[in-house]
C-alpha positions in Angstrom: 0.0 0.0 0.0 3.0 2.3 0.5 3.6 2.2 -3.3 0.7 4.3 -4.5 1.0 4.5 -8.3 -0.4 7.5 -10.0 -3.3 6.5 -12.2 -2.2 9.3 -14.7 0.2 8.3 -17.4 2.9 10.8 -18.4 1.0 11.5 -21.7 -2.2 12.3 -19.7 -0.2 14.5 -17.3 1.2 16.4 -20.3 -2.2 16.9 -21.7 -3.5 18.2 -18.4 -0.6 20.6 -18.1 -1.4 22.0 -21.6 -5.0 22.4 -20.6 -4.0 24.2 -17.4 -1.6 26.5 -19.4 -4.3 27.2 -22.0 -6.8 28.0 -19.3 -4.4 30.4 -17.5 -3.7 32.2 -20.8 -7.4 32.4 -21.5 -8.0 33.9 -18.0 -5.2 36.5 -18.6 -6.7 37.4 -22.0 -10.2 37.9 -20.5 -8.7 40.1 -17.7 -6.9 42.1 -20.4 -10.1 42.5 -22.4 -12.0 43.7 -19.3 -9.3 46.3 -18.6 -9.4 47.5 -22.2 -13.2 47.7 -22.2 -13.1 49.7 -19.0 -10.6 52.1 -20.5 -12.7 52.4 -23.7 -15.8 53.2 -21.6 -13.9 55.9 -19.7 -12.6 57.5 -22.9 -16.1 57.4 -24.4 -17.5 59.1 -21.3 -14.8 61.7 -21.3 -15.4 62.4 -25.0 -19.1 62.9 -24.4 -18.5 65.3 -21.5 -15.9 67.4 -23.2 -18.3 69.9 -24.8 -20.0 70.5 -21.5 -16.7 71.1 -19.8 -15.8 73.7 -22.5 -19.2 75.4 -22.1 -19.0 75.6 -18.3 -15.4 76.8 -18.5 -16.5 79.5 -20.9 -19.3 80.6 -18.7 -17.0 80.8 -15.7 -14.5 82.8 -17.6 -17.3 85.1 -18.8 -18.5 85.6 -15.2 -15.0 86.4 -14.1 -14.6 89.0 -16.8 -18.0 90.5 -16.0 -17.0 90.7 -12.3 -13.6 92.3 -13.2 -15.4 94.8 -15.4 -17.9 95.7 -12.7 -15.1 96.2 -10.2 -13.2 98.3 -12.7 -16.2 100.6 -13.3 -16.9 100.8 -9.6 -13.3 101.9 -8.9 -13.0 104.4 -11.7 -16.6 105.3 -12.1 -18.4 108.5 -10.9 
């Protein structure tokens, strides 16, 4: 009973090893695809929000110029 012989032949062990390696490679590929998909979604979101960012920045700049003009008129005005 001390001599427990493995029921797997060397050929079968080799096939199992290939299957395990293929599975690991597949899992790495899927993880990479998920990462790329997340990056693509982020870029798409940023692309859709860019016009709003420009519009809000323009409005903030306009308000700053308006405030500076009002202060200038108040200081130099009658």
